[in-house]
N, CA, C and O atoms as a DFTB+ gen file, in Angstrom:
420 C
 N C O
     1  1      25.203      45.671     115.486
     2  2      23.671      45.018     115.600
     3  2      23.720      44.005     116.667
     4  3      22.786      43.737     117.423
     5  1      24.254      43.758     116.667
     6  2      25.292      42.246     117.642
     7  2      25.697      42.777     118.535
     8  3      25.592      42.302     119.666
     9  1      26.157      43.683     118.331
    10  2      27.498      44.353     119.898
    11  2      26.483      45.310     120.186
    12  3      26.550      45.297     121.415
    13  1      25.830      45.911     119.982
    14  2      24.554      46.918     120.421
    15  2      23.470      46.115     121.349
    16  3      23.199      46.368     122.523
    17  1      22.880      45.012     120.468
    18  2      22.277      44.326     121.307
    19  2      22.122      43.063     122.740
    20  3      21.192      42.670     123.446
    21  1      23.517      42.783     122.636
    22  2      24.379      42.004     123.665
    23  2      24.768      43.049     124.596
    24  3      25.148      42.787     125.737
    25  1      24.676      44.312     124.098
    26  2      25.039      45.745     125.208
    27  2      24.277      45.601     125.916
    28  3      24.278      45.401     127.130
    29  1      23.363      45.717     125.015
    30  2      21.862      46.500     125.878
    31  2      21.336      45.235     127.073
    32  3      20.894      45.270     128.221
    33  1      21.647      44.215     126.136
    34  2      20.561      42.735     127.393
    35  2      22.083      42.433     128.370
    36  3      21.873      41.442     129.068
    37  1      23.163      42.857     128.548
    38  2      24.189      42.578     129.384
    39  2      23.617      43.939     130.655
    40  3      23.498      43.892     131.879
    41  1      23.374      45.043     129.656
    42  2      23.027      46.834     131.617
    43  2      21.166      45.934     131.705
    44  3      20.531      46.177     132.731
    45  1      20.479      44.985     130.622
    46  2      19.347      44.901     131.096
    47  2      19.497      43.893     132.202
    48  3      18.870      44.226     133.207
    49  1      20.124      42.797     132.303
    50  2      20.433      42.214     133.274
    51  2      21.393      42.290     134.801
    52  3      21.339      41.472     135.719
    53  1      22.021      43.195     134.746
    54  2      21.860      44.256     136.058
    55  2      21.483      45.128     136.790
    56  3      21.519      45.413     137.987
    57  1      20.968      45.662     135.515
    58  2      19.717      47.014     136.265
    59  2      18.778      45.921     136.602
    60  3      17.978      46.539     137.303
    61  1      18.311      44.582     136.556
    62  2      16.987      43.230     136.937
    63  2      17.766      42.757     138.387
    64  3      16.915      42.248     139.116
    65  1      18.984      42.764     138.972
    66  2      19.207      42.060     139.795
    67  2      20.124      43.445     140.806
    68  3      20.791      42.977     141.729
    69  1      20.168      44.802     140.688
    70  2      20.250      45.945     140.896
    71  2      19.344      46.275     142.125
    72  3      18.173      46.457     141.794
    73  1      19.699      46.448     144.004
    74  2      18.609      46.648     144.591
    75  2      17.904      47.742     144.008
    76  3      18.332      48.159     142.932
    77  1      16.785      48.349     144.578
    78  2      16.228      49.627     144.230
    79  2      15.415      49.589     145.587
    80  3      15.418      48.677     146.414
    81  1      14.536      51.100     145.643
    82  2      13.935      51.599     146.420
    83  2      12.729      51.941     145.906
    84  3      12.370      53.065     145.553
    85  1      12.368      51.342     145.890
    86  2      10.569      51.834     144.790
    87  2       9.600      52.522     145.807
    88  3       8.513      53.012     145.498
    89  1      10.199      52.487     147.198
    90  2       9.002      53.933     147.626
    91  2       9.324      55.112     148.170
    92  3       8.812      55.658     149.148
    93  1      10.517      55.607     147.236
    94  2      11.346      56.655     147.242
    95  2      10.191      57.342     145.989
    96  3      10.437      58.453     145.519
    97  1       9.309      56.784     145.669
    98  2       8.590      58.060     144.701
    99  2       7.289      58.383     144.842
   100  3       6.309      57.745     144.458
   101  1       7.354      59.778     145.621
   102  2       6.463      60.164     145.815
   103  2       5.395      60.604     145.618
   104  3       4.358      60.230     146.165
   105  1       5.585      61.984     144.311
   106  2       5.063      62.697     143.146
   107  2       4.367      61.989     142.777
   108  3       4.556      60.786     142.956
   109  1       2.577      62.778     141.679
   110  2       1.992      62.191     140.528
   111  2       2.642      62.267     139.488
   112  3       2.585      61.440     138.578
   113  1       3.472      63.470     139.506
   114  2       3.982      63.161     137.537
   115  2       5.250      63.907     138.398
   116  3       5.215      64.600     139.415
   117  1       6.635      63.362     137.356
   118  2       7.165      63.693     136.937
   119  2       8.525      64.404     136.009
   120  3       7.724      64.847     135.186
   121  1       9.175      64.632     135.744
   122  2       9.466      65.865     133.985
   123  2      10.956      65.162     134.301
   124  3      11.560      64.849     135.327
   125  1      11.264      65.069     132.612
   126  2      12.780      64.483     132.235
   127  2      12.590      65.342     131.023
   128  3      11.692      65.691     130.257
   129  1      14.246      65.561     131.278
   130  2      14.388      66.426     129.864
   131  2      15.786      66.034     129.021
   132  3      16.315      65.164     129.713
   133  1      16.359      66.199     128.218
   134  2      17.436      64.845     127.280
   135  2      17.781      65.550     126.392
   136  3      17.365      66.632     125.978
   137  1      18.993      64.549     125.944
   138  2      19.780      65.620     125.208
   139  2      20.559      64.759     124.507
   140  3      21.618      64.603     125.115
   141  1      20.495      63.829     123.025
   142  2      20.696      62.765     122.666
   143  2      21.317      62.773     121.306
   144  3      21.210      63.783     120.610
   145  1      21.960      61.717     120.876
   146  2      23.127      61.760     119.302
   147  2      22.466      60.415     118.895
   148  3      22.524      59.442     119.647
   149  1      21.810      60.374     117.638
   150  2      21.890      59.380     116.889
   151  2      22.812      58.923     115.528
   152  3      23.538      59.795     115.050
   153  1      22.799      57.829     115.013
   154  2      22.924      57.648     113.395
   155  2      22.175      57.581     112.117
   156  3      21.108      58.083     111.762
   157  1      22.959      56.887     111.581
   158  2      22.338      56.324     110.243
   159  2      21.666      55.213     110.576
   160  3      21.262      54.998     111.719
   161  1      21.420      54.034     109.088
   162  2      21.592      52.892     109.272
   163  2      22.964      52.206     109.249
   164  3      23.212      51.001     109.302
   165  1      24.156      53.702     109.117
   166  2      25.190      52.367     108.731
   167  2      25.987      52.702     109.526
   168  3      27.108      52.201     109.432
   169  1      25.732      53.602     110.531
   170  2      25.857      53.961     112.155
   171  2      27.312      54.816     112.150
   172  3      28.244      54.649     112.936
   173  1      27.236      55.790     111.027
   174  2      27.943      57.143     111.115
   175  2      27.855      58.303     111.753
   176  3      27.040      59.053     111.216
   177  1      28.113      58.519     112.217
   178  2      28.250      60.611     112.287
   179  2      27.750      60.974     111.087
   180  3      27.080      62.004     111.160
   181  1      27.837      60.474     109.946
   182  2      27.556      61.950     109.207
   183  2      26.510      61.718     108.181
   184  3      26.554      60.837     107.322
   185  1      25.005      63.106     108.451
   186  2      25.365      63.265     108.904
   187  2      25.181      63.134     110.868
   188  3      24.911      62.234     111.664
   189  1      25.496      64.532     110.938
   190  2      25.669      64.612     112.865
   191  2      23.862      65.385     113.266
   192  3      23.364      66.492     113.066
   193  1      23.440      64.294     113.802
   194  2      21.825      64.021     114.222
   195  2      22.522      64.010     115.350
   196  3      23.623      63.586     115.702
   197  1      21.070      64.929     116.143
   198  2      21.052      65.118     117.528
   199  2      19.713      65.374     117.852
   200  3      18.864      65.723     117.031
   201  1      19.553      65.229     118.866
   202  2      18.143      65.712     119.556
   203  2      17.934      65.671     121.030
   204  3      18.485      64.837     121.748
   205  1      17.157      66.555     121.445
   206  2      16.284      67.164     122.203
   207  2      14.768      67.211     123.009
   208  3      13.775      67.828     122.622
   209  1      14.840      66.722     123.732
   210  2      13.326      67.166     123.796
   211  2      12.633      66.492     125.556
   212  3      13.629      66.467     126.278
   213  1      11.781      66.151     126.124
   214  2      10.660      66.308     127.473
   215  2       9.694      65.308     127.621
   216  3       8.759      65.111     126.845
   217  1       9.958      64.653     128.691
   218  2       8.960      63.661     128.667
   219  2       8.594      63.649     130.411
   220  3       9.322      64.031     131.327
   221  1       7.555      63.214     130.463
   222  2       6.933      63.339     131.980
   223  2       6.147      62.259     132.212
   224  3       5.270      61.931     131.413
   225  1       6.352      61.700     133.164
   226  2       5.733      60.474     133.690
   227  2       4.756      60.943     134.334
   228  3       5.159      61.787     135.134
   229  1       3.254      60.745     134.378
   230  2       2.130      60.144     135.360
   231  2       1.932      59.046     135.982
   232  3       2.219      58.018     135.368
   233  1       1.462      58.944     137.182
   234  2       1.496      58.347     137.929
   235  2      -0.086      57.406     137.748
   236  3      -1.051      57.879     138.347
   237  1      -0.239      56.458     137.151
   238  2      -1.774      56.217     137.315
   239  2      -1.914      55.058     138.963
   240  3      -1.951      53.834     139.093
   241  1      -1.940      55.756     139.570
   242  2      -2.040      54.626     140.680
   243  2      -0.450      53.863     141.154
   244  3       0.653      54.123     140.673
   245  1      -0.780      52.873     142.232
   246  2       0.242      52.601     142.203
   247  2       1.334      51.616     140.840
   248  3       2.537      51.791     140.650
   249  1       0.235      50.429     139.941
   250  2       0.956      49.728     138.852
   251  2       1.418      50.409     137.570
   252  3       2.576      50.421     137.154
   253  1       0.614      50.839     137.137
   254  2       0.323      52.169     135.917
   255  2       0.994      53.148     136.263
   256  3       0.913      53.496     137.441
   257  1       2.025      54.029     135.170
   258  2       2.730      54.699     134.890
   259  2       2.940      55.763     133.117
   260  3       3.966      55.498     132.491
   261  1       2.482      56.273     132.820
   262  2       1.958      56.983     131.348
   263  2       2.875      57.729     131.257
   264  3       3.242      58.574     132.073
   265  1       3.204      57.532     130.501
   266  2       4.776      58.859     129.500
   267  2       4.819      58.916     128.458
   268  3       5.290      58.182     127.590
   269  1       4.018      60.357     128.454
   270  2       4.309      60.879     126.603
   271  2       5.398      62.148     127.077
   272  3       5.577      62.945     127.998
   273  1       6.104      61.648     125.484
   274  2       7.266      62.479     125.469
   275  2       7.156      63.425     123.851
   276  3       6.297      63.333     122.975
   277  1       8.094      64.100     123.904
   278  2       8.200      64.758     122.835
   279  2       9.586      65.407     122.736
   280  3      10.075      66.285     123.447
   281  1      10.371      64.417     121.119
   282  2      11.738      65.095     121.329
   283  2      11.929      65.682     119.301
   284  3      11.642      65.119     118.245
   285  1      12.766      67.532     119.771
   286  2      13.097      67.688     118.833
   287  2      14.384      67.422     118.099
   288  3      15.449      67.892     118.500
   289  1      14.293      66.709     117.082
   290  2      15.244      65.913     115.211
   291  2      15.979      67.198     114.652
   292  3      15.447      67.973     113.858
   293  1      17.465      67.361     115.232
   294  2      18.111      68.279     113.920
   295  2      19.358      67.562     113.551
   296  3      19.839      66.578     114.114
   297  1      19.952      68.413     112.185
   298  2      20.474      67.381     111.680
   299  2      21.721      68.955     111.393
   300  3      21.477      70.107     111.034
   301  1      23.072      68.235     111.772
   302  2      24.238      69.231     111.899
   303  2      23.811      70.303     113.304
   304  3      23.172      70.128     114.342
   305  1      24.496      71.384     112.728
   306  2      24.234      72.435     113.614
   307  2      23.313      73.925     113.825
   308  3      23.227      74.903     114.568
   309  1      22.479      73.068     112.112
   310  2      21.732      74.003     111.780
   311  2      20.182      73.466     111.253
   312  3      19.551      72.637     110.598
   313  1      20.120      75.206     112.501
   314  2      18.471      74.964     112.395
   315  2      17.746      75.221     111.454
   316  3      16.820      75.609     112.167
   317  1      17.331      75.352     110.380
   318  2      16.860      75.187     108.530
   319  2      16.032      73.888     109.148
   320  3      15.015      74.139     109.795
   321  1      16.347      72.816     109.007
   322  2      15.174      71.202     109.664
   323  2      14.814      70.719     110.678
   324  3      15.804      70.168     111.160
   325  1      13.869      70.573     111.391
   326  2      13.413      70.094     112.641
   327  2      12.721      69.200     112.341
   328  3      11.930      69.639     111.507
   329  1      12.500      67.966     112.565
   330  2      11.153      66.903     113.111
   331  2      10.992      66.616     114.781
   332  3      11.580      66.146     115.755
   333  1       9.771      67.248     114.353
   334  2       9.357      66.374     116.138
   335  2       9.119      65.223     115.903
   336  3       8.728      64.829     114.804
   337  1       9.343      64.399     117.036
   338  2       8.920      63.300     117.299
   339  2       7.881      62.754     119.031
   340  3       7.816      62.242     120.149
   341  1       7.238      63.534     117.738
   342  2       5.987      62.783     119.598
   343  2       5.748      61.238     120.196
   344  3       5.739      60.172     119.579
   345  1       5.659      61.362     120.862
   346  2       5.065      59.509     121.343
   347  2       4.525      59.391     123.156
   348  3       4.537      60.126     124.144
   349  1       4.117      58.090     122.831
   350  2       3.902      57.824     124.880
   351  2       3.849      56.919     124.740
   352  3       3.687      56.244     123.724
   353  1       4.074      56.515     126.516
   354  2       4.412      54.853     126.900
   355  2       3.887      54.805     128.085
   356  3       4.025      55.493     129.097
   357  1       2.930      53.405     127.669
   358  2       2.384      52.922     129.065
   359  2       2.883      51.887     129.862
   360  3       2.691      50.695     129.620
   361  1       3.726      52.466     131.116
   362  2       4.637      50.879     131.948
   363  2       3.653      50.190     132.658
   364  3       2.483      50.560     132.755
   365  1       4.133      49.185     133.154
   366  2       3.706      48.479     134.196
   367  2       4.663      48.193     135.679
   368  3       5.855      48.098     135.385
   369  1       4.523      48.112     136.478
   370  2       4.867      47.232     137.938
   371  2       4.499      46.800     137.827
   372  3       3.335      46.680     137.446
   373  1       5.715      45.867     138.249
   374  2       3.916      44.555     139.436
   375  2       5.685      44.457     140.475
   376  3       6.571      43.797     139.933
   377  1       5.903      44.910     141.413
   378  2       6.784      44.605     142.024
   379  2       8.191      44.823     141.888
   380  3       8.482      45.811     142.562
   381  1       9.183      44.347     141.323
   382  2      10.793      44.393     140.507
   383  2      10.354      44.562     139.830
   384  3      10.319      45.786     139.703
   385  1       9.524      43.796     138.618
   386  2       9.359      43.681     137.328
   387  2       8.868      44.189     136.661
   388  3       7.663      43.994     136.820
   389  1       9.161      45.138     135.497
   390  2       9.155      46.642     134.536
   391  2       8.703      45.869     133.520
   392  3       8.923      44.683     133.274
   393  1       7.562      47.272     132.546
   394  2       7.351      46.674     131.368
   395  2       6.491      47.757     130.973
   396  3       5.680      47.964     131.876
   397  1       6.373      48.335     130.247
   398  2       6.495      48.722     128.967
   399  2       6.193      48.854     127.217
   400  3       7.010      48.597     126.333
   401  1       4.888      49.293     127.052
   402  2       4.963      49.117     125.710
   403  2       3.736      50.758     124.979
   404  3       2.540      50.989     125.154
   405  1       5.075      51.697     124.010
   406  2       4.510      52.304     123.319
   407  2       4.649      52.548     122.186
   408  3       5.134      51.720     121.414
   409  1       4.042      54.407     121.600
   410  2       3.941      54.677     120.064
   411  2       4.567      56.123     119.977
   412  3       4.270      57.142     120.600
   413  1       5.673      55.862     118.865
   414  2       6.126      56.508     119.075
   415  2       5.784      57.137     117.099
   416  3       5.460      56.463     116.121
   417  1       6.031      58.534     117.219
   418  2       5.687      58.793     115.482
   419  2       7.219      58.856     115.133
   420  3       7.580      59.033     113.970
Protein backbone atom coordinates (compact mmCIF):
# COMPACT_ATOMS: atom_id res chain seq x y z
CA UNK A 1 0.00 0.00 0.00
CA UNK A 2 2.90 2.35 0.76
CA UNK A 3 4.44 1.80 -2.68
CA UNK A 4 1.14 2.55 -4.41
CA UNK A 5 0.70 5.75 -2.39
CA UNK A 6 4.26 6.90 -3.11
CA UNK A 7 3.93 6.20 -6.85
CA UNK A 8 0.59 8.05 -6.93
CA UNK A 9 2.09 11.07 -5.18
CA UNK A 10 5.10 11.13 -7.54
CA UNK A 11 2.78 11.12 -10.57
CA UNK A 12 0.62 13.85 -9.02
CA UNK A 13 3.67 16.08 -8.46
CA UNK A 14 4.95 15.45 -12.00
CA UNK A 15 1.59 16.28 -13.57
CA UNK A 16 1.17 19.33 -11.31
CA UNK A 17 4.32 20.94 -12.69
CA UNK A 18 3.95 19.88 -16.35
CA UNK A 19 2.81 22.64 -18.75
CA UNK A 20 -0.74 22.25 -20.00
CA UNK A 21 -2.80 23.95 -22.66
CA UNK A 22 -6.06 24.65 -20.84
CA UNK A 23 -7.51 26.60 -23.77
CA UNK A 24 -7.67 23.52 -26.01
CA UNK A 25 -11.04 22.44 -24.62
CA UNK A 26 -13.80 23.60 -26.94
CA UNK A 27 -16.58 21.05 -26.63
CA UNK A 28 -19.28 21.05 -23.95
CA UNK A 29 -19.10 17.25 -23.45
CA UNK A 30 -16.34 14.66 -23.79
CA UNK A 31 -16.82 10.87 -23.85
CA UNK A 32 -14.17 8.47 -22.52
CA UNK A 33 -14.11 4.67 -22.67
CA UNK A 34 -11.90 2.64 -20.35
CA UNK A 35 -10.72 -0.91 -19.82
CA UNK A 36 -8.83 -1.96 -16.70
CA UNK A 37 -7.65 -4.60 -14.24
CA UNK A 38 -8.12 -4.62 -10.49
CA UNK A 39 -7.01 -6.82 -7.62
CA UNK A 40 -8.49 -8.03 -4.37
CA UNK A 41 -7.25 -6.73 -1.02
CA UNK A 42 -4.33 -9.19 -1.07
CA UNK A 43 -2.94 -7.60 -4.29
CA UNK A 44 -3.05 -10.88 -6.21
CA UNK A 45 -4.69 -11.43 -9.57
CA UNK A 46 -6.52 -14.53 -8.37
CA UNK A 47 -9.36 -14.19 -9.26
CA UNK A 48 -8.72 -12.12 -12.37
CA UNK A 49 -11.04 -9.08 -12.10
CA UNK A 50 -11.36 -6.69 -15.03
CA UNK A 51 -13.51 -3.65 -15.75
CA UNK A 52 -14.93 -1.87 -18.79
CA UNK A 53 -16.78 1.41 -18.67
CA UNK A 54 -17.56 4.86 -19.93
CA UNK A 55 -17.40 8.38 -18.55
CA UNK A 56 -18.85 11.63 -19.85
CA UNK A 57 -17.40 15.01 -18.89
CA UNK A 58 -20.09 17.71 -18.94
CA UNK A 59 -18.56 21.19 -18.73
CA UNK A 60 -20.64 23.52 -16.55
CA UNK A 61 -18.99 26.81 -17.41
CA UNK A 62 -15.29 27.56 -17.22
CA UNK A 63 -14.61 26.20 -13.73
CA UNK A 64 -16.94 23.23 -13.08
CA UNK A 65 -17.25 19.84 -14.72
CA UNK A 66 -19.69 17.02 -13.88
CA UNK A 67 -18.53 13.51 -14.80
CA UNK A 68 -21.08 10.69 -14.56
CA UNK A 69 -19.54 7.25 -15.12
CA UNK A 70 -20.47 3.59 -15.16
CA UNK A 71 -18.18 0.55 -15.07
CA UNK A 72 -19.00 -3.12 -15.54
CA UNK A 73 -16.90 -5.48 -13.39
CA UNK A 74 -16.24 -9.06 -14.58
CA UNK A 75 -14.66 -12.04 -12.80
CA UNK A 76 -12.16 -14.00 -14.94
CA UNK A 77 -13.41 -14.27 -18.51
CA UNK A 78 -16.72 -15.83 -17.56
CA UNK A 79 -19.72 -13.64 -18.24
CA UNK A 80 -22.03 -15.40 -15.77
CA UNK A 81 -21.65 -12.72 -13.08
CA UNK A 82 -21.03 -9.04 -13.56
CA UNK A 83 -21.53 -5.95 -11.41
CA UNK A 84 -22.43 -2.41 -12.39
CA UNK A 85 -20.51 0.34 -10.64
CA UNK A 86 -22.16 3.73 -11.34
CA UNK A 87 -20.78 6.99 -10.03
CA UNK A 88 -20.46 10.74 -10.49
CA UNK A 89 -17.64 13.21 -9.87
CA UNK A 90 -17.80 17.01 -9.63
CA UNK A 91 -14.51 18.67 -10.60
CA UNK A 92 -13.43 22.28 -10.10
CA UNK A 93 -10.61 23.95 -12.05
CA UNK A 94 -9.03 27.16 -10.76
CA UNK A 95 -6.12 28.09 -13.03
CA UNK A 96 -3.65 25.19 -12.82
CA UNK A 97 -5.32 23.78 -9.68
CA UNK A 98 -7.73 20.90 -10.35
CA UNK A 99 -9.76 19.17 -7.62
CA UNK A 100 -12.75 16.86 -7.59
CA UNK A 101 -14.95 14.80 -5.32
CA UNK A 102 -17.60 12.24 -6.03
CA UNK A 103 -19.35 9.05 -5.13
CA UNK A 104 -19.19 5.60 -6.69
CA UNK A 105 -21.43 2.68 -5.73
